[in-house]
C-alpha positions in Angstrom: 35.1 -4.9 2.8 33.3 -2.7 0.5 33.0 0.8 1.2 29.7 2.4 1.8 29.1 5.4 -0.1 29.0 8.5 1.5 25.7 10.6 0.7 25.8 13.9 -1.4 24.9 15.9 1.8 26.6 14.1 5.0 25.8 16.7 7.6 23.9 15.4 10.8 22.7 18.0 13.3 22.2 16.6 16.9 20.3 18.8 19.2 20.0 19.2 23.0 21.0 15.3 23.5 22.5 14.4 26.4 26.4 14.0 26.7 26.8 10.2 26.3 24.0 10.0 23.7 25.6 12.4 21.8 29.0 10.8 22.0 27.7 7.3 20.8 25.9 9.0 18.0 28.7 11.1 17.1 30.9 7.8 17.1 28.2 6.0 14.9 28.1 8.6 12.4 31.6 9.3 11.9 32.3 5.6 11.3 29.5 5.4 8.7 30.8 8.3 6.8 28.6 11.0 7.8 29.8 14.4 9.5 28.0 15.2 13.4 27.3 18.4 14.3 26.6 19.0 17.8 24.8 21.7 19.5 23.5 22.2 23.0 20.0 24.0 22.5 17.7 25.3 19.9 19.0 28.8 19.8 22.4 27.3 18.6 20.8 24.9 16.2 19.0 28.0 14.6 22.6 30.0 14.3 24.1 26.6 12.9 21.4 26.2 10.4 22.4 29.6 8.8 26.0 28.6 8.5 25.6 24.7 7.5 22.7 22.7 5.6 22.1 19.6 7.5 20.4 16.7 5.6 18.8 15.6 9.1 18.4 16.7 12.6 18.2 14.5 15.5 16.3 16.0 18.3 15.8 14.7 22.0 12.2 15.3 22.4 12.4 14.9 26.3 15.2 17.3 26.9 14.2 19.9 24.2 10.5 19.9 25.5 7.9 22.0 23.7 10.6 24.0 22.6 11.8 21.2 20.4 8.1 20.7 18.7 7.8 24.4 18.2 11.5 24.2 16.4 9.9 21.4 14.3 6.7 23.4 13.3 9.0 26.3 12.5 11.3 24.7 10.3 8.0 23.2 8.5 6.5 26.2 8.2 9.7 27.7 6.7 9.7 24.7 4.4 13.2 24.0 5.2 14.1 20.7 3.3 15.7 18.9 6.3 14.6 14.9 7.7 13.6 15.7 11.4 14.4 12.3 14.0 13.0 12.6 17.3 14.3 10.8 19.9 11.8 9.8 22.5 11.6 7.8 25.9 8.0 6.4 25.9 6.3 5.2 22.7 2.6 6.1 23.6 0.0 7.1 20.7 -0.1 10.9 22.5 3.8 11.0 22.1 4.0 9.8 18.4 1.1 12.0 17.5 3.1 15.0 19.1 6.1 14.3 17.5 4.6 13.6 13.8 2.0 16.6 13.9 4.7 19.1 14.8 6.5 17.8 11.7 8.8 15.1 12.7 9.7 12.6 9.7 10.3 9.7 12.3 11.1 9.0 15.8 13.2 6.4 17.8 12.9 5.1 21.2 15.4 5.6 23.8 17.8 3.7 24.6 18.3 2.4 21.2 20.9 0.2 19.3 23.4 1.9 17.0 22.0 -0.3 14.0 18.7 1.1 14.7 19.7 4.5 14.5 22.3 4.3 11.6 19.2 2.0 9.6 17.0 5.1 10.1 19.8 7.7 9.2 20.7 5.7 5.8 17.1 5.2 5.2 16.6 8.7 4.7 19.7 10.3 3.7 21.3 7.4 1.4 18.5 5.8 -0.9 19.5 2.9 -3.1 20.8 4.0 -6.6 19.1 0.9 -7.8 15.7 1.6 -5.9 12.6 2.0 -8.3 11.1 5.3 -9.0 7.6 4.5 -8.0 5.4 1.3 -6.9 2.0 1.1 -8.3 -1.4 -0.9 -7.6 -4.3 -0.4 -8.9 -4.9 3.5 -8.9 -2.4 3.7 -6.2 0.9 5.3 -7.2 3.9 5.7 -4.6 6.5 7.9 -5.7 9.7 6.6 -3.9 11.9 9.2 -4.5 9.9 12.1 -3.3 7.8 10.0 -1.0 4.6 11.1 -2.6 1.3 9.2 -3.1 -1.4 9.5 -5.4 -4.8 8.0 -5.6 -6.5 8.3 -8.9 -4.3 11.1 -9.8 -5.0 12.8 -6.7 -2.3 13.5 -4.0 -2.7 12.1 -0.6 -0.5 13.3 2.1 1.4 10.5 4.2 3.5 10.6 7.5 6.9 8.9 7.2 5.5 5.7 9.1 2.4 5.6 7.0 4.6 5.9 3.7 7.0 2.9 5.0 4.1 0.7 5.8 2.2 1.3 2.4 5.7 0.9 0.7 6.3 -2.5 2.3 2.8 -3.5 1.5 2.7 -2.5 -2.4 6.1 -4.0 -2.6 4.5 -7.3 -1.7 1.1 -7.1 -3.5 -1.2 -10.2 -3.3 0.9 -11.4 -0.6 0.1 -12.0 3.3 2.5 -10.6 5.1 2.4 -11.3 8.9 2.7 -8.8 11.7 5.9 -10.0 12.7 7.3 -9.1 9.2 5.9 -5.9 9.3 7.2 -5.0 12.7 10.7 -6.1 11.4 10.7 -4.0 7.9 8.8 -1.1 9.4 9.5 -0.4 12.5 12.6 -2.5 13.1 13.8 -5.7 14.8 14.2 -4.2 18.4 10.6 -2.3 18.6 9.2 -2.5 22.1 6.4 -0.3 21.7 2.6 -1.0 22.0 1.5 -4.1 20.6 -1.6 -2.7 18.8 0.8 -0.3 16.7 0.5 -2.0 13.5 -3.3 -1.9 13.8 -3.5 1.8 14.5 -1.3 2.7 11.3 -3.4 0.1 9.2 -6.5 2.3 10.2 -4.6 5.4 9.4 -3.9 4.2 5.8 -7.5 2.9 5.3 -8.8 6.4 6.2 -6.8 7.8 3.5 -6.6 5.4 0.8 -10.5 3.7 1.1 -12.7 6.7 1.3 -14.9 8.5 -1.1 -16.2 5.5 -2.6 -12.7 3.6 -3.1 -12.7 -0.2 -3.0 -11.0 -2.0 0.2 -7.3 -2.6 -0.7 -5.7 -3.7 2.7 -7.5 -6.7 3.8 -7.1 -8.6 7.4 -5.9 -11.8 7.3 -7.2 -12.7 11.0 -4.6 -14.3 13.1 -1.8 -13.8 10.6 -1.3 -10.2 9.2 -2.6 -8.2 6.1 -2.5 -8.4 2.5 -2.9 -5.8 -0.4 -5.2 -7.1 -2.8 -8.3 -6.1 -5.1 -11.6 -6.6 -3.1 
C-alpha cells in the first residue's frame, strides 16, 4: 500500500462535538495521518488556538448553537487562516446560509460516512502536488491554490461550494455535465439534501459572473444538466 503524504500542518481542532462523533472523527483522522485536538466548548477552543495553530476546525452546529456561529464570525473578523467545517443535522437553505454567512468554508450533514468526512479534510488540507495553478475560460480565471476568482481582472468572492461547482464546470469546458455528475463530484455520493441544491448554486454563480453586461457562460441543458460554453 502506498503511504498517503501527511500535510504540512496536520492539526484538526474538533469543537463541541458529541462523544461518539469525537471518537469516530478521532480514529478517522489518526488513521489518515492527521492529529486531532478535541475541546468541549468554544472557550476551550480559544485557549487551544493560542497554543496550537490548527489547519482545520470541525464544529458541531447544533451543539454549539449561535455561539458557534459567533465563533466563526470572530475568526473571520480576525482573519484567522483556518478552514472551518460545520456539522449540521438538517440541510435546509436557511441552515446553509447561516453557516456560510458566519464564515464556514463548508458543511457536512450528520450522520456522515468516514469517507465523506476524510474527503473534505483532504480536499482542504492536502491539495495535489500536481494540481494546476489555475483554470481559465474566456475572461474567467480561477486560481486553485488560493481559491480566488477573477472576472475580466476583477476579483469575485466565492463561497467554498460555489468555488467547487465552478471548478468542476471549468474543468470540463464545453462538455455537458449531468446533475448526477455534479452531485457526485461537488456534494459527494452520499448527499441527501434538497433536490434543487444544484439549481440554487447555479443561480448564485450566474448572479456573480453573468452580471454587468457579461455574456451567459453557464447554460442549462434541459433534462440533462449544464454546460460551460460561449454564448
